[in-house]
Short mmCIF file of the C-alpha atoms (twelve columns), coordinates in Angstrom:
data_MODEL
# 
_entry.id   MODEL 
# 
loop_
_atom_site.group_PDB 
_atom_site.id 
_atom_site.type_symbol 
_atom_site.label_atom_id 
_atom_site.label_alt_id 
_atom_site.label_comp_id 
_atom_site.label_asym_id 
_atom_site.label_seq_id 
_atom_site.Cartn_x 
_atom_site.Cartn_y 
_atom_site.Cartn_z 
_atom_site.pdbx_PDB_model_num 
ATOM 1   C CA . UNK A 1   24.547  -0.268  16.094  1 
ATOM 2   C CA . UNK A 2   21.334  -2.292  17.929  1 
ATOM 3   C CA . UNK A 3   20.045  -5.318  16.222  1 
ATOM 4   C CA . UNK A 4   16.650  -7.411  18.277  1 
ATOM 5   C CA . UNK A 5   15.466  -10.355 16.892  1 
ATOM 6   C CA . UNK A 6   12.334  -10.887 16.855  1 
ATOM 7   C CA . UNK A 7   10.622  -14.681 16.514  1 
ATOM 8   C CA . UNK A 8   7.031   -14.215 14.856  1 
ATOM 9   C CA . UNK A 9   6.338   -10.605 15.253  1 
ATOM 10  C CA . UNK A 10  4.010   -10.418 12.342  1 
ATOM 11  C CA . UNK A 11  2.355   -12.755 13.481  1 
ATOM 12  C CA . UNK A 12  1.340   -11.255 16.344  1 
ATOM 13  C CA . UNK A 13  1.111   -7.694  14.642  1 
ATOM 14  C CA . UNK A 14  -1.463  -9.786  12.410  1 
ATOM 15  C CA . UNK A 15  -3.606  -11.136 15.586  1 
ATOM 16  C CA . UNK A 16  -3.478  -7.536  16.752  1 
ATOM 17  C CA . UNK A 17  -4.130  -5.488  13.542  1 
ATOM 18  C CA . UNK A 18  -7.337  -5.943  14.528  1 
ATOM 19  C CA . UNK A 19  -8.226  -4.716  17.893  1 
ATOM 20  C CA . UNK A 20  -10.037 -1.380  17.989  1 
ATOM 21  C CA . UNK A 21  -7.079  1.571   18.885  1 
ATOM 22  C CA . UNK A 22  -7.835  5.680   20.036  1 
ATOM 23  C CA . UNK A 23  -6.423  7.558   17.759  1 
ATOM 24  C CA . UNK A 24  -3.677  8.255   20.012  1 
ATOM 25  C CA . UNK A 25  -2.779  5.036   19.949  1 
ATOM 26  C CA . UNK A 26  -1.941  3.894   16.320  1 
ATOM 27  C CA . UNK A 27  1.154   4.580   14.962  1 
ATOM 28  C CA . UNK A 28  2.251   6.538   12.631  1 
ATOM 29  C CA . UNK A 29  2.652   4.527   10.624  1 
ATOM 30  C CA . UNK A 30  -1.119  3.911   9.957   1 
ATOM 31  C CA . UNK A 31  -1.510  6.346   8.850   1 
ATOM 32  C CA . UNK A 32  1.065   6.558   5.915   1 
ATOM 33  C CA . UNK A 33  3.727   8.615   8.375   1 
ATOM 34  C CA . UNK A 34  6.732   7.522   9.087   1 
ATOM 35  C CA . UNK A 35  8.875   10.267  11.784  1 
ATOM 36  C CA . UNK A 36  12.357  10.520  11.236  1 
ATOM 37  C CA . UNK A 37  13.620  7.434   11.715  1 
ATOM 38  C CA . UNK A 38  17.354  9.508   11.989  1 
ATOM 39  C CA . UNK A 39  15.510  10.897  14.837  1 
ATOM 40  C CA . UNK A 40  14.107  7.441   16.861  1 
ATOM 41  C CA . UNK A 41  15.769  5.393   19.023  1 
ATOM 42  C CA . UNK A 42  15.606  1.797   17.364  1 
ATOM 43  C CA . UNK A 43  13.449  0.151   19.637  1 
ATOM 44  C CA . UNK A 44  10.687  3.002   18.127  1 
ATOM 45  C CA . UNK A 45  12.000  2.688   14.228  1 
ATOM 46  C CA . UNK A 46  11.799  -1.136  14.425  1 
ATOM 47  C CA . UNK A 47  7.909   -0.916  16.405  1 
ATOM 48  C CA . UNK A 48  7.363   1.509   13.152  1 
ATOM 49  C CA . UNK A 49  8.879   -0.328  10.113  1 
ATOM 50  C CA . UNK A 50  7.296   -2.708  11.398  1 
ATOM 51  C CA . UNK A 51  3.963   -1.688  11.610  1 
ATOM 52  C CA . UNK A 52  4.761   0.496   7.484   1 
ATOM 53  C CA . UNK A 53  6.029   -3.192  6.837   1 
ATOM 54  C CA . UNK A 54  2.761   -4.830  7.807   1 
ATOM 55  C CA . UNK A 55  0.335   -2.382  6.750   1 
ATOM 56  C CA . UNK A 56  2.821   -2.359  3.544   1 
ATOM 57  C CA . UNK A 57  2.473   -6.163  2.741   1 
ATOM 58  C CA . UNK A 58  -0.679  -7.618  4.307   1 
ATOM 59  C CA . UNK A 59  1.382   -10.974 2.625   1 
ATOM 60  C CA . UNK A 60  3.547   -11.905 5.266   1 
ATOM 61  C CA . UNK A 61  0.870   -11.773 8.017   1 
ATOM 62  C CA . UNK A 62  -1.021  -14.242 5.970   1 
ATOM 63  C CA . UNK A 63  2.840   -16.150 5.499   1 
ATOM 64  C CA . UNK A 64  3.048   -16.070 9.206   1 
ATOM 65  C CA . UNK A 65  -0.364  -16.935 9.488   1 
ATOM 66  C CA . UNK A 66  0.244   -20.334 7.780   1 
ATOM 67  C CA . UNK A 67  3.646   -20.611 10.389  1 
ATOM 68  C CA . UNK A 68  6.540   -20.033 7.070   1 
ATOM 69  C CA . UNK A 69  8.124   -17.504 8.357   1 
ATOM 70  C CA . UNK A 70  11.132  -18.965 10.239  1 
ATOM 71  C CA . UNK A 71  12.464  -16.053 11.854  1 
ATOM 72  C CA . UNK A 72  12.701  -11.476 11.631  1 
ATOM 73  C CA . UNK A 73  14.729  -8.957  13.194  1 
ATOM 74  C CA . UNK A 74  15.632  -5.864  11.780  1 
ATOM 75  C CA . UNK A 75  17.888  -3.164  12.297  1 
ATOM 76  C CA . UNK A 76  18.275  0.750   12.385  1 
ATOM 77  C CA . UNK A 77  20.914  2.581   9.648   1 
ATOM 78  C CA . UNK A 78  21.619  3.159   6.506   1 
ATOM 79  C CA . UNK A 79  19.789  1.148   3.838   1 
ATOM 80  C CA . UNK A 80  22.509  -0.164  1.507   1 
ATOM 81  C CA . UNK A 81  23.519  1.889   -1.644  1 
ATOM 82  C CA . UNK A 82  21.074  0.970   -4.651  1 
ATOM 83  C CA . UNK A 83  18.090  2.013   -1.941  1 
ATOM 84  C CA . UNK A 84  20.018  5.350   -1.262  1 
ATOM 85  C CA . UNK A 85  19.992  5.643   -4.543  1 
ATOM 86  C CA . UNK A 86  16.952  4.697   -6.290  1 
ATOM 87  C CA . UNK A 87  14.944  6.904   -3.398  1 
ATOM 88  C CA . UNK A 88  17.759  8.905   -1.180  1 
ATOM 89  C CA . UNK A 89  17.116  7.781   2.343   1 
ATOM 90  C CA . UNK A 90  19.640  7.496   4.559   1 
ATOM 91  C CA . UNK A 91  18.853  6.461   7.422   1 
ATOM 92  C CA . UNK A 92  15.841  2.973   7.049   1 
ATOM 93  C CA . UNK A 93  14.828  -0.235  8.737   1 
ATOM 94  C CA . UNK A 94  16.125  -2.992  7.975   1 
ATOM 95  C CA . UNK A 95  12.869  -5.430  9.058   1 
ATOM 96  C CA . UNK A 96  13.992  -8.852  7.471   1 
ATOM 97  C CA . UNK A 97  12.314  -11.704 7.309   1 
ATOM 98  C CA . UNK A 98  13.353  -15.110 6.572   1 
ATOM 99  C CA . UNK A 99  10.989  -17.858 4.832   1 
ATOM 100 C CA . UNK A 100 10.805  -21.514 5.459   1 
ATOM 101 C CA . UNK A 101 12.766  -23.373 3.443   1 
ATOM 102 C CA . UNK A 102 10.553  -25.757 2.111   1 
ATOM 103 C CA . UNK A 103 8.012   -25.432 -0.376  1 
ATOM 104 C CA . UNK A 104 5.643   -22.452 0.481   1 
ATOM 105 C CA . UNK A 105 1.702   -23.017 0.590   1 
ATOM 106 C CA . UNK A 106 0.733   -19.487 0.193   1 
ATOM 107 C CA . UNK A 107 2.861   -18.323 -2.825  1 
ATOM 108 C CA . UNK A 108 3.558   -19.292 -5.949  1 
ATOM 109 C CA . UNK A 109 5.950   -21.896 -6.578  1 
ATOM 110 C CA . UNK A 110 7.377   -20.157 -9.299  1 
ATOM 111 C CA . UNK A 111 7.726   -17.398 -7.343  1 
ATOM 112 C CA . UNK A 112 10.716  -19.607 -5.633  1 
ATOM 113 C CA . UNK A 113 10.263  -18.061 -2.590  1 
ATOM 114 C CA . UNK A 114 11.332  -20.743 -0.246  1 
ATOM 115 C CA . UNK A 115 13.941  -20.087 2.227   1 
ATOM 116 C CA . UNK A 116 14.437  -16.344 0.936   1 
ATOM 117 C CA . UNK A 117 15.939  -14.124 3.421   1 
ATOM 118 C CA . UNK A 118 14.094  -11.015 2.263   1 
ATOM 119 C CA . UNK A 119 15.835  -7.375  3.728   1 
ATOM 120 C CA . UNK A 120 12.821  -5.048  3.180   1 
ATOM 121 C CA . UNK A 121 13.794  -1.318  4.176   1 
ATOM 122 C CA . UNK A 122 11.331  0.324   5.593   1 
ATOM 123 C CA . UNK A 123 12.258  4.654   5.392   1 
ATOM 124 C CA . UNK A 124 10.791  7.485   5.882   1 
ATOM 125 C CA . UNK A 125 7.760   7.323   2.491   1 
ATOM 126 C CA . UNK A 126 7.972   3.690   1.344   1 
ATOM 127 C CA . UNK A 127 9.684   0.200   1.223   1 
ATOM 128 C CA . UNK A 128 12.324  -0.972  -0.324  1 
ATOM 129 C CA . UNK A 129 13.781  -4.064  -1.762  1 
ATOM 130 C CA . UNK A 130 16.015  -5.570  -4.204  1 
ATOM 131 C CA . UNK A 131 15.027  -9.428  -4.278  1 
ATOM 132 C CA . UNK A 132 11.967  -9.991  -7.173  1 
ATOM 133 C CA . UNK A 133 10.354  -12.521 -4.885  1 
ATOM 134 C CA . UNK A 134 9.917   -11.104 -1.603  1 
ATOM 135 C CA . UNK A 135 8.505   -8.012  -3.977  1 
ATOM 136 C CA . UNK A 136 6.425   -10.863 -5.829  1 
ATOM 137 C CA . UNK A 137 5.126   -11.608 -2.350  1 
ATOM 138 C CA . UNK A 138 4.555   -8.028  -1.408  1 
ATOM 139 C CA . UNK A 139 3.178   -7.143  -4.821  1 
ATOM 140 C CA . UNK A 140 5.854   -4.696  -4.902  1 
ATOM 141 C CA . UNK A 141 6.520   -2.891  -8.994  1 
ATOM 142 C CA . UNK A 142 10.304  -3.248  -9.166  1 
ATOM 143 C CA . UNK A 143 12.202  -0.312  -10.309 1 
ATOM 144 C CA . UNK A 144 15.312  -0.722  -11.551 1 
ATOM 145 C CA . UNK A 145 17.464  -2.776  -9.100  1 
ATOM 146 C CA . UNK A 146 14.758  -2.689  -6.586  1 
ATOM 147 C CA . UNK A 147 11.174  -2.557  -6.534  1 
ATOM 148 C CA . UNK A 148 9.641   0.712   -3.890  1 
ATOM 149 C CA . UNK A 149 5.850   0.617   -2.426  1 
ATOM 150 C CA . UNK A 150 5.211   4.373   -0.879  1 
ATOM 151 C CA . UNK A 151 2.623   4.278   1.694   1 
# 
């Protein structure tokens, strides 16, 4: 399994997000559709997952712009068992966002987001996340122990 670590990828996505692209160059995720992750190579799946997460969770761009994200990495494979039960995905790209371990100016302190490792599982039709602080950052309503935001 290939793991690729990218520092500041969301900041790049925020800057690039304002660029005008033709329809042929637009990622599938921006149209609200991700190709079957199982059929993609790891780099392509990771790119589509990053685009989908950025589109679904613009607050991550705000955190990145404020320098409040420590690192971002992604891994293509099986989602956790709770996500499999909740949404039925067999394959997903887990985007791990590590927030700075200090008070964050971009989100309320009572969210307890500082220092969190947010594991966003991006599947074919949405984003799933288990931690409540990470759900709040992306405005995801809990559904049992896993929050899901559909594209």
